N, C-alpha and C positions, 0 to 999 in steps of 0.2 A: 309925333307916329308912335314913340312908346304906347303913350295912353291910346290910339286906336288899335294896335300891335294888342294889346291888353286887353280889348274888347271884344276883338276877333276871335281870340283862344277860347273869349265866355266862359273864364271862371265860375262862374255860380252853376254850371249846367256839370260842374263838376262832381256837384253831391250826388248826380244818377250813378256813378260811379260808388257808391255809399252800399249799392246790392251787393257789391264782393263782398261787404261783410256782412251781410243776413245769416250767412248758410253758418259762417264761423261763427258768429257770436253768439245762436241757437245752440251749437253743438258745446260751447263753452260752457252754457247755462247747462247743460244734459252731461256736462262732467269731462268731456274728451279732448285730449289733446290734440292744439290747435298748433300749427306753425306759422306763429304769425310775420316774421320777417318774409316767409313767400306770401303772407297776403296782402303785407305793405308795398310789397315789390309790384305787385297785379295792380294792387288800386292805383297806384301812382302811374303804371301801364296807361292801366283804360283811360283813366283822364287826357294823359298827354295822346292819345289817338284817336279818344271821341273829337276833341280839341283839332285834329287834324282832317276830321270827318268834317266837322263843322265850315273848319275854311273850304275844301272842297265844295262844300255843300254850296255856302257863298257865293262863287265865283263861280259855278254852273246856273244857281237860282239871282244874279244880279241884278239883273229886266226885271223881273218878278218883283222879288224885293224891293226896287227902287217906288210903287208903287203903293205899297203896306204901308197904313198910319204909322206904324212900327219897324219894321223892318227896313224900310228904308233910311233909318241913322245906322243903321249898321256901317263900319268903315269902309266896305267892294261898296256896295249898293250906292252909296254915298260918294265914291270917286276917292278918297282919302288914303285910302291903302291903292297902289296897283295891282294887278296880278302875278306878277313876276314876284314882288317881293311876298304878296301871300305865298304864293306856293314855295318858294325859299322857308320860309315859317312853317309850314306844315310839314315839310321834309325834318326840318330842324327836330324837330316834336318828336316823329316817325322816330328817328336816331335817338333820340335823347330815350324815348320808351324803349328800344330796343337795346341800350346800353343799361338800363335800369335791369332789366327782367335778367342779361346776362349776367350781372353783376351778384345778385342775388343768387343762379344757379350755381357761379362760381365759391360765391363764401359760406354757402347754407350749405354744412356739410349733409343734412339731408336729403338738400336737393342734387347736391353733386353724386352720391351717391346714389342715383337712383333715376332710368331717366323715362321712366313714367312719372316718378312724380313731378318734373317741372314740365316735360312732353303734355300732358294734358293743357294746362294751361297757356303755356306758347299757341298752342294747337285753336284754343279758343281764343286767346288774341286774333289767330289769324282767321278762324269763324267770324271775329265783330266785324275786318275790315273787310273781309268779301261784305259780306249783309249790310255794312256801311258805305260801299263802292256800289252796289247794287243801287243799294238806293236811292241813292242823287242821280242814277244815271238813268234805270229802269221803273224801278216797284214802285216810287209813289205817286208817279202816273198810275199805279193799277190797284182799281176801290178795292177796301179790305183788304189784297196783300199787303200796301202799303203800310197798314198798321199792326197785320203780323209782325213784319219785317221789324219795325220798331220792337214790339214787342218781346220779338226773337233777341234782338242785341241786350235788353233787360236779362230775358232767362239767362246767356249766356255770362252776363258777367257773375249771376248767383252760380251757377256752375265753375265758372272760372276761380270764383274765391272758395270753393267749398276742394276744391282739386288742389288748389298752392295749400292750404291748409291743414291738408289730408284727411278731410272727413267726407264722410257719406251725404250726399244731400236729399233730404227730404222729400218724396215728390209731391207731397200738400203743398209744400212751398213752393215749389219749382211753377205748380198751377197756379197758385195765387200771385208770384210773379209774373207770369204768361197775362193772365187776366185782367190785373191793375193796371198793366202797362195798355194791353189795349183798353182799359177805360178812360185813363189818360189822354192817349193819342184819338178817339172821339170826342170826349171832351171836347181838346182843341177843336178839333175840325166845327165842330160843332158852334162854341167859340165864336169862330173866324165869323162864321155867318152874321153874327147877331155883331160883332162890333164894326165889319165892314157895310150892314147895313143888307145885304141883301146875298142869295146864294152866285149870283152874277161879279158883284163886288170880290167875294173871298172867292174864285176862281181867278181876278186879274193875280191872286198870289199864290194860289197855289190850284194848279191846275185839275186836280184828281176831283175839285170840290164838285165840278159839272157832273160827273156822274153820280153823288150823292142825293137826296134830298133832305131836306129838314127831319120828315115822319122819319125816315130811315134810322139815322144819324140819332133821334132822339131814342129810340129803340133800342139802338146797338147801347149806345150811354148805359140805361138801364140793363139792358141784356147782360154786358161788360161788368157793372158795378154787380149785381146780382151774384153773379161768377165767383168773383169774387169776393164776395162775403164768404158764400157758402164753402168756397175753397179753402180758403182761415181757417174758418170755425173746422174745416176737417181737419186742418193743421193743427188747429190747439186738443181735440180731440186726440189725436191719434200723439201726441203730448205727454196728453193725458196716461196714456196705452204705455207708453212707452216706460214712464216713470214707475206706473204702479210696478211695473218688472223688477226693477233695477234699483228704485228706494222708496218703497212703500209707505214707509215713517212724513217723508219729506212734500211727497206729492198734493199732497189734500192741496195748503196753501197752496202751492207753487199752480198750481192746474185751476183753482179760482182764481189767482190771481192774472193771468195770461187768459180767464175766458173773460174778465173784465175789462180785457184791451180791446174786445169785439164793439163795446158803448162809443169809446173817440174815433175809433177803424169806421163804423158803421154812419155817425154826425158830420166826420170831414167824409165819404164819400158822398154824402145824401146832399150836402152844402155846398158840396164841389156843382152836384147836378144843377141845384139852385140858382147858383150865381151866375155860372155860363149860362143857362137857360136865359136867365135878365142881361144876356150882354155886359155885365162888368167888367168880365178877363175872358180874354179869349187861349188864355195857356195855362192849365189847374198850375205850372211851377209859378208864374208869377204869382197866383192868388196862395202858394205858399208863403209865398215872399211878403207878402203885403195882407194880406186878409186874418185880425186879430183872434177871431172864433177861431179859424179852422188853425192857423198857430197855435193855441191853447189845446186842444185836440192832441195834434199833434207831439206836444209836450205832456200831454197825459198817456198818450198811447206810451211812450218811451221812459214814462215814469212807472207805468205799473208794469211794463216787461220788466223793468231792470231790478224792479222788486220780486219778482216771479224767478226771476235770474237767481237775486241774493238768498232767494226764500228756501231754497235746499241746503245749501250749506250753512246758514245761521241755526235752524234746528238740527243737521247735524251736529252742531257743534255742541250745543243746546244736549242733545243724549249722549 
């Protein structure tokens, strides 16, 4: 049962809470002060609340999951965890998330001294839970709105991370998060049609599939992929403009390195489209954990980004 409880929590999905770290990490690269205790507490809280949301969603979808080739092995759909036990686990996760945020507020002087400082992260956590609840009960059956709801969850993570860190979010970064989240969700829906063999088969596991068509999903995947790359390019450009104002002697190498991240980002998105269209994966998250070329692109993106962060400090020390 402990193994089934662990599967129910889905710790692999905690990687999505890394979006909480995106804003603070880029702010740190720009030389801003970051309140890391607040960021850490908010990240943990999002992980726990997301797990609770997955449990309630699995309870709601247990009959549909039972006919899905992959989801039928989930503990609730397979009948290995009873609904009352699943509800109890979800409530424990929510209580621990509340305890983590309370501990941060009480122990961190920066948070304790300003209601605004902790109010925004807590409020955004509440908004995230409200969005998850609405998605599980209503929004996931509404065409396009279902994907916007999912994307909103990632945007809220980014905003909460910035609020907890005490830094201002970049509009370009928020836009990139929104569009890449939509891209991943539409890709998942298209991939489900491939792995399930037909739209009708996919609809047995996700009822909103009856409202989409293959052509519409292909179009939406491409549109959101292009929007993701354009908005990320806008962020890179804005990074260069800000750096030219604050550290003109270091911005050249840093900006060029950050621009180079466009290469693995473009490759990763386009490869995702190809593999989903082939039906090799029905979930981009699964692709990220199994496809080696995609993993290489992700590692290259991370390494080049890290180099862009380090470059200004290294040049400053040389100077």
